[in-house]
C-alpha positions as CSV (number, residue, x, y, z in Angstrom):
1,X,45.8,-32.7,-48.7
2,X,45.2,-29.1,-49.1
3,X,41.8,-29.8,-50.5
4,X,40.9,-32.1,-47.6
5,X,41.9,-29.4,-45.0
6,X,39.8,-26.8,-46.8
7,X,36.8,-29.2,-46.7
8,X,37.3,-29.9,-43.1
9,X,37.6,-26.2,-42.4
10,X,34.3,-25.6,-44.3
11,X,32.5,-28.1,-42.5
12,X,33.7,-26.7,-39.2
13,X,32.5,-23.3,-40.5
14,X,29.2,-24.7,-41.6
15,X,28.5,-26.4,-38.3
16,X,29.7,-23.1,-36.3
17,X,27.3,-21.0,-38.5
18,X,24.3,-23.5,-37.9
19,X,24.9,-23.5,-34.1
20,X,25.2,-19.4,-34.3
21,X,22.0,-19.3,-36.2
22,X,20.2,-21.7,-33.6
23,X,21.4,-19.5,-30.7
24,X,20.3,-16.3,-32.4
25,X,16.9,-17.7,-33.1
26,X,16.3,-18.6,-29.5
27,X,15.2,-14.9,-28.5
28,X,12.6,-15.0,-31.4
29,X,11.2,-18.5,-30.4
30,X,11.0,-17.3,-26.8
31,X,9.4,-14.0,-27.8
32,X,6.8,-16.0,-29.8
33,X,6.0,-18.3,-27.1
34,X,5.7,-15.3,-24.8
35,X,3.6,-13.7,-27.4
36,X,1.1,-16.7,-27.8
37,X,0.8,-17.1,-23.9
38,X,0.2,-13.4,-23.4
39,X,-2.5,-13.1,-26.1
40,X,-4.0,-16.5,-25.8
41,X,-3.1,-17.4,-29.3
42,X,-3.5,-20.9,-30.8
43,X,-3.4,-22.3,-34.3
44,X,-5.2,-24.9,-36.2
45,X,-2.1,-27.0,-37.1
46,X,1.7,-26.7,-37.4
47,X,1.7,-25.4,-40.9
48,X,-0.6,-22.6,-39.8
49,X,1.7,-21.7,-36.9
50,X,4.7,-21.8,-39.1
51,X,3.1,-19.1,-41.4
52,X,2.0,-17.0,-38.5
53,X,5.6,-17.5,-36.8
54,X,7.3,-16.1,-40.0
55,X,4.7,-13.2,-40.1
56,X,5.4,-12.5,-36.4
57,X,9.3,-12.3,-37.0
58,X,8.7,-10.0,-40.2
59,X,6.7,-7.6,-37.8
60,X,9.1,-8.0,-35.0
61,X,11.9,-6.7,-37.4
62,X,9.8,-3.9,-38.8
63,X,9.0,-2.8,-35.2
64,X,12.8,-2.9,-34.6
65,X,13.8,-0.8,-37.6
66,X,11.2,1.7,-36.9
67,X,12.2,2.1,-33.2
68,X,15.7,2.6,-34.5
69,X,14.4,5.5,-36.7
70,X,12.6,6.9,-33.5
71,X,15.9,6.7,-31.4
72,X,17.4,8.9,-34.3
73,X,14.8,11.3,-33.9
74,X,13.3,10.4,-37.3
75,X,9.8,9.2,-36.1
76,X,7.5,10.8,-33.4
77,X,6.1,7.3,-32.1
78,X,7.3,3.9,-31.1
79,X,6.1,0.5,-31.9
80,X,5.7,-2.8,-30.0
81,X,4.5,-6.3,-30.1
82,X,0.7,-6.6,-29.3
83,X,-2.1,-8.9,-30.1
84,X,-1.8,-8.1,-33.9
85,X,1.6,-9.1,-34.4
86,X,0.9,-12.3,-35.9
87,X,-1.1,-10.6,-38.8
88,X,0.0,-9.0,-42.1
89,X,-0.9,-5.4,-42.9
90,X,-3.6,-6.6,-45.3
91,X,-5.2,-8.7,-42.7
92,X,-5.1,-6.1,-40.1
93,X,-6.8,-3.7,-42.4
94,X,-9.5,-6.3,-43.4
95,X,-10.5,-6.4,-39.5
96,X,-11.3,-2.8,-39.6
97,X,-14.9,-2.9,-41.0
98,X,-16.4,0.5,-40.2
99,X,-18.7,1.9,-43.1
100,X,-16.8,4.7,-44.7
101,X,-18.1,7.5,-47.0
102,X,-19.5,11.1,-46.0
103,X,-21.2,11.5,-42.6
104,X,-25.0,11.0,-42.9
105,X,-26.6,13.9,-41.1
106,X,-30.4,13.1,-41.5
107,X,-30.8,12.2,-37.9
108,X,-28.1,14.7,-36.5
109,X,-28.4,18.3,-35.9
110,X,-25.2,20.7,-36.7
111,X,-22.8,21.6,-33.7
112,X,-23.0,25.4,-33.2
113,X,-20.1,27.0,-31.3
114,X,-20.9,28.9,-28.2
115,X,-18.8,32.0,-28.3
116,X,-19.4,32.7,-24.7
117,X,-17.3,29.3,-23.9
118,X,-13.4,29.8,-24.0
119,X,-11.8,26.9,-25.7
120,X,-8.8,25.8,-23.7
121,X,-5.4,25.5,-25.3
122,X,-5.2,21.9,-24.0
123,X,-7.6,19.4,-22.2
124,X,-7.7,15.8,-21.1
125,X,-11.2,14.5,-20.1
126,X,-9.6,11.8,-18.3
127,X,-8.4,14.0,-15.7
128,X,-11.8,15.3,-15.1
129,X,-13.2,11.8,-14.5
130,X,-15.3,11.8,-17.7
131,X,-13.6,8.9,-19.5
132,X,-13.9,5.2,-18.3
133,X,-10.9,3.0,-19.1
134,X,-10.4,1.4,-22.6
135,X,-12.1,-1.8,-23.5
136,X,-11.4,-4.6,-26.0
137,X,-13.6,-5.2,-28.8
138,X,-12.1,-8.5,-29.3
139,X,-12.7,-10.2,-33.1
140,X,-16.1,-8.4,-33.3
141,X,-15.9,-5.4,-35.6
142,X,-17.9,-3.2,-33.2
143,X,-15.6,-0.1,-32.9
144,X,-18.8,2.0,-34.1
145,X,-20.5,1.0,-30.9
146,X,-17.5,1.5,-28.7
147,X,-17.1,5.0,-30.0
148,X,-20.8,6.0,-29.6
149,X,-21.0,4.5,-26.1
150,X,-17.7,6.1,-25.0
151,X,-19.1,9.6,-25.8
152,X,-22.4,8.8,-24.2
153,X,-20.5,7.8,-20.9
154,X,-18.5,10.9,-21.2
155,X,-21.5,13.3,-21.2
156,X,-23.1,11.1,-18.5
157,X,-20.3,11.7,-16.3
158,X,-20.1,15.5,-17.2
159,X,-23.8,16.0,-16.9
160,X,-25.0,13.6,-14.2
161,X,-21.7,13.0,-12.4
162,X,-22.3,9.3,-13.1
163,X,-19.4,7.1,-14.0
164,X,-21.4,4.2,-15.4
165,X,-20.2,1.6,-18.0
166,X,-22.9,1.5,-20.6
167,X,-23.8,-1.5,-22.9
168,X,-22.0,-1.8,-26.2
169,X,-23.5,-5.4,-26.7
170,X,-26.9,-3.6,-26.8
171,X,-26.0,-1.7,-30.0
172,X,-24.4,-4.7,-31.5
173,X,-27.4,-6.8,-31.2
174,X,-30.4,-4.2,-31.4
175,X,-29.2,-1.3,-33.7
176,X,-29.5,-3.3,-36.9
177,X,-31.2,-0.4,-39.3
178,X,-27.9,0.6,-40.6
179,X,-25.5,-1.3,-38.7
180,X,-24.3,-5.1,-39.0
181,X,-23.1,-5.9,-35.5
182,X,-19.9,-7.7,-35.6
183,X,-19.9,-7.1,-39.1
184,X,-19.3,-3.4,-38.9
185,X,-21.3,-0.2,-38.9
186,X,-21.4,3.6,-38.9
187,X,-20.5,5.7,-35.8
188,X,-23.2,8.2,-36.2
189,X,-26.0,5.7,-37.0
190,X,-26.5,4.6,-33.3
191,X,-27.7,7.9,-32.1
192,X,-30.9,7.4,-33.9
193,X,-31.3,4.1,-31.8
194,X,-30.3,5.4,-28.6
195,X,-32.7,8.3,-28.7
196,X,-35.5,5.9,-29.2
197,X,-34.5,3.3,-27.1
198,X,-32.1,4.6,-24.4
199,X,-29.0,2.6,-23.1
200,X,-28.6,-0.2,-20.7
201,X,-25.9,-0.5,-18.4
202,X,-22.9,-2.8,-19.1
203,X,-23.9,-4.8,-15.9
204,X,-27.4,-5.4,-17.3
205,X,-26.2,-6.2,-20.9
206,X,-22.5,-7.3,-20.9
207,X,-20.2,-7.3,-23.8
208,X,-19.6,-10.8,-25.4
209,X,-18.1,-9.8,-28.8
210,X,-20.6,-11.8,-31.0
211,X,-24.0,-11.1,-32.6
212,X,-26.9,-12.2,-30.6
213,X,-30.7,-11.6,-30.4
214,X,-31.6,-8.4,-28.9
215,X,-32.6,-8.5,-25.3
216,X,-32.6,-5.0,-24.5
217,X,-34.2,-4.0,-21.1
218,X,-37.1,-1.3,-20.7
219,X,-35.1,0.2,-17.7
220,X,-32.3,2.5,-19.2
221,X,-29.4,4.3,-17.3
222,X,-29.0,7.1,-19.8
223,X,-31.4,8.7,-22.2
224,X,-30.4,10.7,-25.1
225,X,-32.6,13.4,-26.7
226,X,-30.3,14.5,-29.6
227,X,-27.4,13.7,-31.8
228,X,-25.0,16.5,-32.9
229,X,-22.7,16.3,-36.0
230,X,-19.3,18.7,-35.7
231,X,-18.3,20.2,-38.9
232,X,-15.3,18.4,-40.5
233,X,-12.4,20.5,-39.7
234,X,-9.8,20.2,-36.8
235,X,-10.9,23.6,-35.4
236,X,-14.2,22.6,-35.0
237,X,-13.4,19.4,-33.4
238,X,-10.9,21.3,-31.0
239,X,-13.7,23.5,-30.0
240,X,-16.2,20.6,-29.5
241,X,-13.8,18.5,-27.5
242,X,-12.6,21.5,-25.5
243,X,-16.1,22.6,-24.5
244,X,-18.6,19.8,-24.8
245,X,-16.5,16.6,-23.8
246,X,-15.6,13.5,-25.3
247,X,-16.4,13.2,-29.2
248,X,-17.0,10.2,-31.2
249,X,-14.8,10.3,-34.4
250,X,-13.6,8.1,-37.2
251,X,-10.2,7.7,-39.0
252,X,-8.1,5.6,-41.1
253,X,-6.4,3.2,-38.6
254,X,-4.7,1.2,-41.3
255,X,-1.1,2.1,-39.9
256,X,-1.8,1.6,-36.2
257,X,-1.3,-2.0,-36.0
258,X,1.9,-1.8,-33.9
259,X,1.5,1.6,-32.5
260,X,3.0,1.7,-28.8
261,X,3.4,5.4,-27.6
262,X,4.2,8.9,-28.9
263,X,2.4,10.9,-31.5
264,X,1.3,9.0,-34.6
265,X,2.0,10.7,-37.8
266,X,2.4,9.5,-41.2
267,X,2.4,11.1,-44.5
268,X,0.4,7.9,-45.7
269,X,-2.4,8.6,-43.6
270,X,-4.6,11.0,-45.5
271,X,-7.9,12.7,-44.9
272,X,-10.3,10.8,-47.4
273,X,-13.9,9.9,-46.1
274,X,-13.5,6.5,-48.2
275,X,-10.6,5.4,-46.5
276,X,-12.1,5.8,-43.0
277,X,-12.2,2.2,-41.4
278,X,-12.2,2.6,-37.6
279,X,-14.1,4.7,-34.9
280,X,-12.7,5.8,-31.7
281,X,-13.3,8.7,-29.1
282,X,-11.6,12.1,-28.9
283,X,-11.0,12.7,-25.2
284,X,-8.5,15.6,-25.3
285,X,-5.9,17.5,-27.0
286,X,-2.5,19.2,-26.3
287,X,1.1,20.1,-27.2
288,X,4.5,18.4,-26.3
289,X,7.6,20.1,-27.6
290,X,5.7,22.3,-30.1
291,X,4.0,19.0,-31.5
292,X,0.2,19.4,-31.5
293,X,-1.7,16.2,-31.0
294,X,-5.2,14.6,-30.3
295,X,-5.8,12.0,-27.4
296,X,-7.9,9.3,-28.5
297,X,-9.5,6.3,-26.7
298,X,-9.2,3.0,-28.7
299,X,-11.3,-0.1,-28.1
300,X,-8.5,-2.8,-28.5
301,X,-7.7,-3.3,-25.0
302,X,-5.3,-1.9,-22.4
303,X,-2.3,-3.8,-23.6
304,X,-2.4,-1.9,-27.0
305,X,-0.8,1.7,-27.2
306,X,-0.9,3.8,-24.1
307,X,-3.0,1.7,-21.8
308,X,-5.6,1.6,-24.8
309,X,-5.1,5.3,-25.5
310,X,-3.1,7.0,-28.5
311,X,-1.8,10.3,-29.6
312,X,-2.4,11.4,-33.2
313,X,-0.9,14.5,-34.9
314,X,-3.2,17.4,-34.7
315,X,-3.3,20.4,-37.2
316,X,-1.4,18.2,-39.6
317,X,-3.6,18.3,-42.7
318,X,-6.5,16.4,-40.7
319,X,-4.3,13.4,-40.1
320,X,-5.9,10.1,-41.0
321,X,-9.3,12.1,-41.6
322,X,-9.6,12.5,-37.8
323,X,-12.2,15.5,-37.9
324,X,-14.3,14.2,-41.0
325,X,-16.9,12.5,-39.0
326,X,-17.3,13.7,-35.5
327,X,-20.5,13.7,-33.5
328,X,-21.7,13.6,-29.7
329,X,-25.1,13.2,-27.8
330,X,-27.2,15.6,-25.9
331,X,-28.6,13.9,-22.9
332,X,-32.1,14.3,-21.8
């Protein structure tokens, strides 16, 4: 009789536990549904979606654990669910196909500091109307082109007072001497192309996130006469950003998958030219509560990070290799 009661009690507990698990799983399922709708996600079959859902749940738990450390004052930035939340860390890194290695300077001149120009303690070129909004490269590994175009747009705004979106797709389709379109490329290589061919506007040659036949038009909105390389130190990069304008830079972005806001810093993100896998635009720098940071424009859309931008620790052993490859154009 006692045995029967224990079995009955165990059965009730099992049913209760199952119901509790089902209830606790509802928020995760709802969050998954919202994630798919927000980012237009669809999968080949049920098995694929099952795998992606599990990865999503794992990432959500990682995000929650990280943010708890942030609330405890142990992290300097927060994480959030974004379009990459259904990817493993390795899958995310595989998407980052910038060609790495030491910067190639054959077609670049060396940046020379102008001692007559004071370097400001902080600057944000967005406030000076020299930075256009962040765009989304999509499934095309074209960060190298977005980085180059971003700094040309900046110089065009500063020198000519023209805030004109320029064609990233032109570089993807036409600059194939060292670059491979959506297959990746080098951030500095496009300067050689734009010096020779100029740049069309985004309106003339819109971005489609796939490789296509080159159809650049003869009419060019901006003409570049020179590409300039900055010495690979943070002090040189600060001087260039502070006195020249937005600068094309590369970095190791392997740990940025779930970044949301704050100053990104990780002891695992080192300065190594052979781990650089992503190109962005340095658009400013500053200090918050004694913490120095870079302001960087990304190409993962406005729903990632701080409206498509992010902060990176500055003067922190060249965090993520941010100063190893930096360049900018001089307009004709």
